[in-house]
C-alpha positions as CSV (number, residue, x, y, z in Angstrom):
1,M,-40.5,84.9,84.0
2,I,-40.9,82.0,81.9
3,I,-44.5,80.8,80.8
4,Y,-45.1,77.5,79.4
5,S,-48.4,76.3,77.7
6,K,-49.4,73.9,75.1
7,N,-52.0,76.4,73.9
8,I,-50.3,79.9,73.3
9,Y,-52.3,81.7,70.5
10,L,-50.1,83.9,68.4
11,E,-51.7,86.2,65.9
12,N,-52.0,83.5,63.0
13,K,-51.4,80.1,64.7
14,K,-51.5,78.4,68.1
15,I,-48.4,76.8,69.5
16,S,-47.1,74.6,72.3
17,G,-44.0,76.3,73.9
18,F,-42.5,78.9,76.0
19,L,-42.8,82.7,76.4
20,K,-39.6,84.6,77.9
21,I,-40.6,87.7,79.6
22,E,-38.0,90.4,80.8
23,D,-38.5,94.1,81.5
24,K,-42.1,94.0,80.9
25,K,-41.9,92.7,77.5
26,I,-41.9,89.3,75.5
27,I,-38.2,88.9,74.6
28,D,-38.4,85.3,73.2
29,I,-40.8,82.7,71.9
30,V,-39.9,79.1,71.5
31,E,-42.2,76.4,70.0
32,T,-41.8,72.8,71.0
33,T,-43.5,69.5,70.3
34,D,-42.1,67.9,73.6
35,E,-44.2,66.9,76.6
36,F,-43.0,67.8,79.9
37,T,-43.2,66.8,83.6
38,K,-42.4,69.4,86.2
39,D,-38.9,68.1,86.5
40,S,-38.3,67.7,82.7
41,L,-39.7,71.2,82.2
42,N,-37.1,72.8,84.3
43,N,-34.5,70.7,82.6
44,Y,-35.5,71.8,79.2
45,V,-35.4,75.4,80.2
46,L,-31.8,75.3,81.7
47,N,-30.2,72.8,79.6
48,D,-32.0,73.1,76.0
49,L,-33.0,76.5,76.1
50,K,-30.0,77.6,78.3
51,W,-32.2,80.3,79.9
52,D,-31.1,81.6,83.4
53,K,-31.9,79.4,86.2
54,D,-33.2,82.5,88.3
55,N,-36.3,82.9,85.8
56,E,-39.5,82.0,87.4
57,I,-41.1,79.1,85.4
58,L,-45.0,79.3,85.4
59,D,-46.5,76.0,84.1
60,Y,-49.9,76.7,82.6
61,S,-49.8,73.5,80.6
62,D,-53.4,72.8,79.9
63,F,-54.5,76.5,80.1
64,T,-54.6,78.8,77.1
65,I,-52.7,81.8,76.8
66,I,-53.9,84.9,74.6
67,P,-53.2,88.5,74.4
68,G,-54.9,90.9,77.0
69,F,-58.0,92.6,76.1
70,I,-57.9,96.4,74.9
71,D,-60.9,98.7,75.8
72,N,-60.9,101.6,73.6
73,H,-64.1,103.0,75.0
74,I,-64.6,102.9,78.9
75,H,-65.7,105.8,80.9
76,G,-65.4,104.2,84.3
77,W,-65.3,100.8,86.0
78,G,-66.2,99.5,89.5
79,T,-65.1,102.0,92.0
80,G,-63.8,104.6,89.6
81,S,-65.4,106.8,87.0
82,F,-63.2,109.1,84.9
83,W,-66.5,110.6,83.4
84,F,-68.4,111.4,86.6
85,E,-65.2,112.0,88.9
86,K,-62.8,113.6,86.2
87,S,-59.9,112.7,88.5
88,K,-56.6,110.9,88.5
89,K,-57.8,108.8,91.3
90,S,-60.8,107.7,89.4
91,I,-58.4,106.3,86.6
92,T,-56.1,104.6,89.2
93,E,-59.2,102.8,90.7
94,M,-59.9,101.6,87.3
95,Q,-56.4,100.5,86.6
96,K,-56.6,98.5,89.9
97,N,-59.7,96.5,89.0
98,L,-59.7,96.2,85.3
99,P,-57.1,93.4,85.1
100,S,-59.4,91.0,87.0
101,E,-61.9,91.4,84.0
102,G,-59.3,90.6,81.5
103,V,-58.5,94.3,80.4
104,T,-54.8,95.1,80.4
105,S,-54.9,98.5,78.3
106,F,-57.6,100.9,77.9
107,L,-58.5,104.5,76.8
108,A,-60.0,106.6,79.5
109,T,-63.1,108.1,77.8
110,T,-64.7,111.5,78.3
111,G,-68.3,112.5,77.5
112,A,-69.9,115.6,76.1
113,D,-69.0,117.9,79.0
114,T,-68.1,121.5,79.1
115,I,-65.0,122.6,77.5
116,E,-63.4,123.5,80.9
117,E,-64.3,119.9,82.3
118,I,-62.8,118.2,79.2
119,L,-59.6,120.3,79.8
120,T,-59.5,119.2,83.4
121,Q,-59.8,115.5,82.4
122,I,-56.8,115.9,79.9
123,D,-54.8,117.4,82.9
124,E,-55.8,114.5,85.1
125,A,-55.2,111.9,82.5
126,S,-51.8,113.5,81.8
127,L,-50.6,112.9,85.3
128,I,-51.3,109.2,84.8
129,Y,-49.8,108.9,81.2
130,E,-46.5,110.5,82.1
131,A,-45.9,108.3,85.1
132,E,-44.9,104.8,85.9
133,Q,-48.5,103.0,86.0
134,N,-49.5,100.0,87.9
135,G,-52.5,97.6,86.8
136,A,-54.1,98.1,83.5
137,E,-52.3,100.5,81.4
138,M,-54.1,103.8,80.4
139,V,-52.7,104.3,76.9
140,G,-54.6,107.5,76.2
141,L,-57.7,109.3,75.9
142,H,-60.9,108.8,73.9
143,L,-63.0,112.2,73.6
144,E,-66.5,111.1,73.1
145,G,-67.8,114.5,72.2
146,P,-68.5,117.2,72.6
147,F,-68.8,117.6,68.8
148,V,-71.9,115.2,68.7
149,S,-75.4,115.6,67.5
150,K,-78.1,116.6,70.1
151,E,-80.7,114.6,68.2
152,Y,-78.8,111.4,68.8
153,K,-77.2,112.3,72.1
154,G,-78.2,109.0,74.0
155,M,-76.8,109.6,77.5
156,Q,-74.8,112.7,76.9
157,K,-75.8,116.0,78.1
158,E,-77.8,117.8,75.3
159,E,-76.5,121.4,76.5
160,N,-72.8,120.2,75.9
161,C,-73.4,118.7,72.5
162,I,-71.9,121.3,70.3
163,L,-70.8,121.9,66.7
164,P,-67.3,121.1,65.9
165,N,-65.1,124.1,66.7
166,I,-61.4,124.0,65.4
167,E,-60.2,126.5,68.3
168,F,-61.8,124.2,70.9
169,M,-60.0,121.1,69.2
170,K,-56.6,122.9,69.3
171,S,-57.2,123.8,72.9
172,F,-57.7,120.0,73.7
173,Y,-54.6,119.1,71.7
174,N,-52.4,121.8,73.2
175,R,-53.5,121.1,76.8
176,Q,-51.8,117.8,76.5
177,T,-48.3,117.7,77.9
178,S,-47.6,114.6,75.8
179,K,-49.0,115.0,72.5
180,G,-49.9,111.3,72.1
181,L,-52.3,111.4,74.8
182,I,-55.5,111.8,72.7
183,K,-55.8,108.7,70.6
184,L,-59.4,108.6,69.6
185,M,-62.3,111.0,69.2
186,T,-65.9,110.4,68.3
187,M,-67.4,113.0,66.3
188,A,-70.7,113.5,64.1
189,P,-69.5,114.1,60.6
190,E,-72.5,115.9,59.4
191,L,-72.2,119.0,61.7
192,D,-71.0,122.1,60.4
193,G,-67.3,122.4,61.0
194,A,-66.6,118.7,61.3
195,K,-64.4,118.7,58.1
196,E,-61.9,121.3,59.5
197,V,-61.5,119.4,62.7
198,A,-61.3,116.1,61.1
199,E,-58.4,117.5,58.9
200,F,-56.6,118.7,62.1
201,C,-57.1,115.4,63.9
202,K,-55.9,113.3,60.9
203,D,-52.9,115.6,60.7
204,K,-52.2,115.1,64.3
205,G,-52.7,111.4,64.3
206,I,-55.8,111.4,66.1
207,Q,-58.2,108.6,65.1
208,L,-61.8,109.5,64.4
209,S,-65.0,107.5,64.8
210,I,-68.5,108.3,63.8
211,G,-70.9,108.4,66.6
212,H,-73.9,110.2,68.1
213,T,-74.9,111.1,64.6
214,G,-77.7,111.7,62.3
215,S,-75.5,111.6,59.1
216,T,-76.7,110.3,55.8
217,F,-74.9,107.7,53.9
218,D,-73.5,110.0,51.3
219,K,-72.2,112.3,53.9
220,I,-70.2,109.6,55.3
221,K,-69.2,108.4,51.9
222,E,-67.6,112.1,51.6
223,M,-66.1,112.3,55.0
224,K,-64.6,108.9,55.6
225,D,-61.4,109.9,53.7
226,Y,-60.7,112.7,56.2
227,G,-59.8,110.3,58.9
228,F,-63.1,108.6,60.0
229,G,-62.2,104.8,60.2
230,G,-65.0,103.5,62.3
231,F,-68.3,103.6,64.1
232,T,-68.7,104.2,68.0
233,H,-71.2,101.6,69.7
234,T,-72.6,100.6,66.3
235,F,-76.5,100.7,65.9
236,S,-76.7,103.0,69.2
237,G,-76.9,106.6,69.0
238,M,-77.2,106.9,65.2
239,R,-79.5,107.1,62.2
240,G,-80.8,103.9,61.4
241,M,-81.0,101.9,57.9
242,H,-83.6,102.5,55.3
243,H,-83.4,100.9,51.9
244,R,-83.6,104.3,50.2
245,E,-81.6,106.2,52.8
246,L,-79.0,103.7,54.1
247,G,-78.1,106.1,56.9
248,V,-75.2,105.5,59.5
249,V,-76.0,101.9,60.1
250,G,-75.9,101.2,56.5
251,A,-72.6,102.9,56.1
252,A,-71.3,100.9,59.0
253,L,-72.2,97.7,57.3
254,Y,-71.4,98.7,53.9
255,F,-67.9,100.2,54.0
256,D,-65.6,97.2,54.3
257,D,-62.5,99.4,55.2
258,M,-64.2,100.8,58.4
259,Y,-64.4,99.3,61.8
260,C,-67.8,98.9,63.8
261,E,-67.2,99.1,67.5
262,F,-69.6,97.3,69.7
263,A,-70.2,98.0,73.5
264,K,-70.8,95.4,76.0
265,Q,-72.9,92.4,74.8
266,T,-75.6,92.3,77.3
267,G,-78.3,91.9,74.7
268,L,-80.1,95.1,76.2
269,T,-78.8,98.0,74.0
270,V,-77.9,95.8,71.1
271,K,-79.8,92.5,70.5
272,H,-77.5,89.5,70.1
273,E,-78.9,88.9,66.9
274,A,-78.2,92.5,65.7
275,F,-74.6,92.0,66.7
276,D,-74.6,88.6,64.9
277,I,-75.8,90.4,61.6
278,A,-72.9,92.8,61.6
279,L,-70.2,90.0,62.6
280,R,-71.5,88.0,59.4
281,V,-71.4,91.0,57.2
282,K,-68.0,92.7,58.5
283,T,-66.6,89.4,59.8
284,S,-64.1,89.6,63.1
285,D,-61.6,91.6,60.9
286,K,-63.5,94.7,61.2
287,I,-65.3,94.3,64.4
288,I,-64.0,95.8,67.7
289,L,-65.2,95.1,71.2
290,S,-65.3,97.5,74.1
291,T,-67.6,98.1,77.1
292,D,-68.7,101.7,77.2
293,C,-68.9,101.1,81.0
294,C,-69.3,104.2,83.3
295,G,-68.5,103.4,86.7
296,L,-72.3,103.8,87.4
297,A,-71.8,103.4,91.4
298,M,-69.6,106.6,91.5
299,T,-72.3,109.2,90.1
300,D,-72.1,112.4,92.0
301,K,-75.7,113.3,91.1
302,P,-79.2,111.2,90.4
303,W,-78.7,109.6,87.2
304,H,-81.3,107.6,85.3
305,H,-80.3,104.8,83.2
306,Y,-83.1,104.2,80.7
307,V,-81.7,101.0,79.3
308,R,-81.3,99.3,82.6
309,K,-84.5,101.0,84.0
310,I,-82.8,102.1,87.4
311,T,-82.0,105.6,89.0
312,L,-78.7,106.0,90.8
313,I,-78.8,108.2,93.6
314,P,-75.5,109.2,95.5
315,Q,-75.7,108.8,99.4
316,E,-73.4,109.3,102.3
317,N,-72.7,105.7,102.8
318,G,-72.7,104.9,99.0
319,V,-75.3,104.8,96.1
320,M,-78.9,103.9,96.2
321,I,-80.1,101.8,93.3
322,K,-83.9,102.7,92.6
323,H,-85.5,100.4,90.1
324,D,-88.2,101.7,87.9
325,D,-90.7,99.0,89.6
326,G,-90.0,100.9,93.0
327,R,-87.5,98.5,94.5
328,E,-84.5,100.1,96.2
329,E,-81.1,98.9,97.5
330,I,-78.1,101.0,98.7
331,L,-74.5,99.7,98.0
332,D,-71.3,100.6,99.7
333,N,-69.6,102.0,96.5
334,S,-66.1,101.8,98.2
335,K,-65.9,98.1,97.8
336,Y,-65.4,96.6,94.4
337,E,-67.1,93.5,95.1
338,N,-70.4,95.4,96.0
339,V,-70.4,97.2,92.6
340,R,-68.7,95.0,90.3
341,D,-71.9,93.6,88.8
342,L,-73.8,96.9,88.2
343,E,-72.2,96.7,84.7
344,M,-71.3,93.8,82.6
345,S,-67.4,93.4,82.5
346,Y,-65.3,92.9,79.3
347,I,-64.5,89.2,80.1
348,D,-68.4,88.6,80.6
349,S,-69.2,90.3,77.4
350,V,-66.7,88.1,75.6
351,K,-68.4,85.0,77.0
352,N,-71.8,86.4,75.8
353,V,-70.3,86.8,72.3
354,I,-69.1,83.2,72.3
355,K,-72.5,82.1,73.8
356,H,-74.5,83.8,70.9
357,S,-72.2,83.9,67.9
358,K,-70.1,81.5,65.8
359,V,-66.7,82.6,66.9
360,D,-63.3,80.9,67.7
361,I,-60.6,82.0,69.8
362,F,-58.9,83.9,66.9
363,D,-62.0,85.7,66.2
364,I,-62.1,86.8,69.8
365,M,-58.4,87.9,69.6
366,K,-59.0,90.1,66.6
367,M,-62.2,91.7,68.1
368,A,-60.9,92.1,71.6
369,S,-57.2,92.8,71.2
370,I,-55.5,93.0,67.6
371,N,-58.2,95.2,66.1
372,P,-58.5,97.8,68.9
373,A,-54.6,98.0,69.1
374,K,-54.5,98.6,65.2
375,Y,-57.4,101.2,65.5
376,I,-55.4,103.5,67.7
377,N,-51.9,102.8,66.4
378,I,-50.5,101.0,69.2
379,Y,-50.1,97.5,67.5
380,D,-46.3,98.0,67.5
381,K,-46.5,97.3,71.1
382,K,-49.7,95.7,72.1
383,G,-52.8,93.5,70.7
384,S,-50.8,90.3,70.0
385,I,-48.3,87.9,71.4
386,D,-45.0,88.5,69.8
387,I,-41.5,89.3,70.5
388,N,-40.7,92.8,71.6
389,K,-44.3,93.5,72.4
390,D,-45.5,94.3,76.0
391,A,-46.3,91.1,78.1
392,D,-49.9,91.6,78.3
393,L,-51.5,88.2,78.6
394,L,-54.6,86.3,79.8
395,V,-54.5,82.8,81.1
396,I,-58.0,81.2,80.5
397,D,-59.5,77.8,80.9
398,K,-61.7,75.9,78.3
399,E,-64.7,77.9,79.2
400,F,-63.0,81.2,78.8
401,N,-62.8,81.7,82.7
402,L,-59.9,84.0,83.6
403,I,-57.4,82.2,85.6
404,E,-54.6,85.0,85.7
405,T,-53.9,88.4,84.0
406,V,-50.3,89.3,83.1
407,V,-49.9,93.1,82.6
408,R,-46.6,94.3,81.2
409,G,-44.9,91.1,83.0
410,S,-46.7,91.5,86.3
411,I,-49.3,88.9,87.5
412,Y,-52.7,90.0,88.8
413,N,-55.1,87.3,90.2
């Protein structure tokens, strides 16, 4: 496959030119200043570049090519919820529909569940991780808990928010059939036992994030060198900032070597102005975008979403959405188009960032692709458009509407 565009965004520059894709990877990048008609485009590829005539040539002349989005924090999406269902099938459902929202890679994310439930999720994710994947690639697991604060639990189950325990952590690690499955773990650093677990994770190459925490600024200053590299859903589920005790929020803004992850930018959980303050302080170099979506339609028990002011109630024929104002509706949750808008998608979240903050395409690439890849140590193969990296690409128009998604060299409309 050969892709041509006048607007290909590499990590540090925009070029007009060609991408050659073979065996799921980008094997060549050619920059050119020439203008092409359909016929001259084919002639250039065959005669000047001397590329095989059997390659399909895709002409995206006036569209823009950027790297695919990477979602390091997603519990579920659309017709699949790894958090609720804890199954291989839930992941394959997510993989099927995420490309239509611009996501080419993701970490299937757990919650504060029982130890046995988390072990089951590791088993189910292993089945995906070690097989040939279709759709968005599950590149690993994000364990959001169970070592988090009860006080700042948010939507986590309080009874499953427990103190860090090295034996439990070892059981998670040893349950992996491929030791690189667990890529990221969210933990509260102030809890007893956190240091021992952090040292273990750092030794095993598991990135640590601070989240669901009532930590002080000084505790984070002490613990950051034990492998904590950033903050999970910044501003949410954490001690706020006071001018005499900077807390978690103050630490997130202060330490310029730590990343701030932000979940989908609806403006509900985090006001657009709050995100914009963080962006001005941290710059796009240290912001990571995610969705923290749950796959709400797939809940197996009544579940109240206090931010959205709805209760989701499973039904035989789908899911009931009961609004706090009394309105009720039932959705067939077997069909993606019926449940897609229950949560904000990655591409729509990015559009909201563009709408409410002063960012350019390079900023978006950093926050949505480059930084997430660097954070979980997969930047050698994902996160930017470069030779020998996976062919994970988005074709977008000037309004950032998604035209096509390319995942490891396969096109998803």
